[in-house]
C-alpha positions in Angstrom: -15.9 44.1 32.3 -18.7 44.7 29.8 -19.4 47.8 27.8 -22.6 49.5 26.9 -23.6 51.5 23.8 -23.1 55.2 24.2 -26.1 57.4 24.8 -27.0 59.2 21.5 -25.1 62.5 21.4 -25.6 65.8 19.9 -23.3 66.8 17.1 -20.1 68.3 18.7 -19.4 71.9 18.2 -15.7 71.4 17.3 -13.4 68.6 16.1 -11.5 68.4 19.4 -14.7 68.2 21.4 -15.9 65.3 19.1 -12.6 63.6 19.6 -12.7 64.0 23.4 -16.1 62.4 23.3 -14.9 59.5 21.2 -11.8 59.1 23.4 -14.1 58.5 26.4 -15.9 55.8 24.5 -12.6 54.2 23.3 -11.4 54.1 26.9 -14.6 52.2 27.9 -14.0 49.8 25.1 -10.3 49.3 26.0 -11.2 48.5 29.6 -13.9 46.0 28.6 -13.3 42.2 28.4 -12.0 40.9 25.0 -14.6 39.9 22.5 -15.5 36.2 22.8 -18.1 36.0 20.1 -18.5 37.3 16.5 -21.4 39.4 17.5 -19.6 41.2 20.4 -16.5 41.8 18.2 -18.6 43.2 15.4 -20.5 45.4 17.9 -17.2 47.0 19.0 -16.1 47.6 15.5 -19.4 49.2 14.6 -19.0 51.6 17.6 -15.5 52.6 16.4 -16.6 53.1 12.8 -19.5 55.2 14.0 -17.2 57.4 16.1 -14.7 57.7 13.2 -17.4 58.8 10.8 -18.7 61.4 13.2 -15.2 62.8 13.7 -14.4 62.9 10.0 -17.7 64.6 9.2 -17.1 67.4 11.8 -13.4 67.8 10.9 -14.2 68.0 7.2 -16.8 70.7 7.8 -14.4 72.8 10.0 -11.5 72.5 7.5 -13.7 73.4 4.5 -15.5 76.3 6.0 -12.5 77.4 8.1 -14.9 79.2 10.5 -12.5 79.4 13.5 -9.8 82.0 12.6 -7.8 81.1 15.7 -7.3 77.6 14.2 -3.5 76.9 14.2 -0.9 74.3 13.5 -0.8 73.1 17.1 -4.5 72.4 17.1 -4.2 70.6 13.8 -1.4 68.4 15.3 -3.6 67.5 18.3 -6.5 66.8 16.1 -4.4 64.6 13.8 -2.9 62.7 16.8 -6.4 62.0 18.2 -7.6 60.8 14.8 -4.6 58.4 14.5 -5.4 57.0 18.0 -8.9 56.5 16.8 -7.7 54.6 13.8 -5.3 52.5 15.9 -8.2 51.5 18.1 -10.3 50.7 15.1 -7.5 48.4 13.8 -7.2 46.6 17.2 -11.0 45.9 17.2 -10.8 44.6 13.7 -8.1 42.2 14.7 -10.3 41.0 17.6 -13.1 40.5 15.1 -10.9 38.5 12.7 -9.6 36.3 15.6 -13.1 35.6 16.7 -14.1 34.7 13.2 -11.1 32.4 12.9 -11.9 30.7 16.2 -15.5 30.3 15.2 -14.5 28.6 11.9 -12.0 26.3 13.8 -14.8 25.3 16.1 -17.1 24.6 13.2 -14.4 22.5 11.5 -13.9 20.6 14.8 -17.6 19.9 15.2 -17.8 18.7 11.6 -14.9 16.3 12.1 -16.4 15.0 15.3 -19.7 14.4 13.5 -17.9 12.5 10.8 -16.1 10.4 13.4 -19.4 9.7 15.2 -21.1 8.7 12.0 -18.2 6.2 11.2 -18.3 4.8 14.8 -22.1 4.4 14.6 -21.8 2.6 11.3 -19.0 0.3 12.7 -21.1 -0.5 15.7 -24.1 -1.3 13.5 -21.9 -3.6 11.3 -20.6 -5.4 14.4 -24.1 -5.7 15.7 -25.3 -7.3 12.4 -22.3 -9.7 12.5 -23.1 -10.7 16.1 -26.8 -11.2 15.3 -25.9 -13.4 12.3 -23.5 -15.5 14.4 -26.1 -16.0 17.1 -28.7 -17.0 14.5 -26.3 -19.5 12.9 -25.5 -20.9 16.4 -29.1 -21.3 17.2 -29.8 -23.0 13.9 -26.9 -25.4 14.4 -28.0 -26.2 17.9 -31.6 -26.9 16.6 -30.3 -29.1 13.8 -28.0 -31.0 16.2 -30.8 -31.5 18.6 -33.0 -33.0 15.8 -30.3 -35.4 14.7 -29.5 -36.9 18.1 -32.5 -39.3 18.2 -31.7 -40.6 14.8 -28.1 -41.2 15.7 -29.0 -43.0 18.9 -31.6 -45.1 17.1 -29.1 -46.1 14.4 -26.5 -47.0 17.1 -29.1 -49.1 19.0 -30.4 -50.8 15.9 -27.1 -52.6 15.2 -26.8 -56.0 16.8 -23.5 -57.1 18.6 -22.9 -59.5 15.7 -23.0 -56.7 13.2 -20.6 -54.6 15.2 -18.1 -57.5 15.5 -18.4 -58.6 11.9 -15.6 -57.8 9.4 -16.8 -54.8 7.3 -15.0 -56.1 4.3 -16.2 -59.7 3.9 -19.3 -59.2 6.2 -18.8 -62.8 7.3 -15.9 -63.5 9.6 -15.6 -61.7 13.0 -13.1 -58.9 13.4 -9.8 -60.2 14.8 -7.1 -57.8 13.7 -6.2 -54.6 15.6 -4.3 -52.0 13.6 -1.7 -49.5 14.8 -1.6 -46.6 15.2 -5.4 -46.0 15.0 -6.1 -49.1 17.2 -9.2 -50.0 15.3 -10.3 -53.6 15.4 -11.2 -53.2 11.8 -11.2 -56.5 9.8 -10.6 -60.3 9.9 -7.4 -62.2 9.4 -8.4 -63.5 5.9 -9.2 -60.0 4.7 -5.9 -58.6 6.1 -4.0 -61.3 4.1 -5.9 -60.4 0.9 -5.2 -56.8 1.4 -1.4 -57.5 1.8 -1.4 -59.7 -1.3 -3.2 -57.2 -3.5 -1.8 -53.9 -2.1 0.5 -51.9 -4.3 1.3 -49.4 -1.6 1.0 -49.1 2.1 -2.1 -50.5 3.7 -4.8 -48.2 5.2 -7.4 -48.8 7.9 -10.7 -49.6 6.2 -12.5 -47.5 8.9 -10.5 -44.3 9.1 -8.0 -44.6 6.2 -5.0 -44.2 8.5 -1.8 -45.8 7.1 -1.2 -49.1 9.0 2.2 -49.5 10.7 1.5 -52.8 12.4 -1.3 -55.3 12.6 -1.9 -57.8 15.4 -4.4 -60.6 16.0 -6.6 -60.4 19.1 -8.5 -63.1 20.9 -11.9 -62.7 22.5 
């Protein structure tokens, strides 16, 4: 239920009449929906403050001038009670305003935190994207280099004659005739194996892959 501003009123002729007029406005405010924005809560408070000022001005004038000779203690009690009710309503509206302000500040803080999280996420995504692009670029470069080296490798492999492939890589004279375990390379000739055994101060190693030799055996073609 929404509320509307009161129609501008003439100055009341008595304090009680002014209070009755204000009570009607307060009832309208009490039946209205709770304030959900700072502007709406401030508007309610402004209405109450305006009513309170009007009542205080009229009451002060009546008390100072004491124009009504029939004014008595009962009327003063009634007037005081209505003023207190007006003050209570004013405090309730102030509380609504403070709550709306607190909720508004909490919403601002939440939005600020979300913005910080979004900035961090955006930066992380950008960093991941940069790393991915760098990895893809490196992969393309490696692929290009590998493609360029294949013809040279094939050419080198084709350029070796069968004699070169079967010749002992140590003496470059006798054919390879010794197979080594565990690498299973046919890596040298029988004479070079004997020289290696005679001159070795430690375990023998394959001349091709440098694996420690556990056993050597002669093969026949």
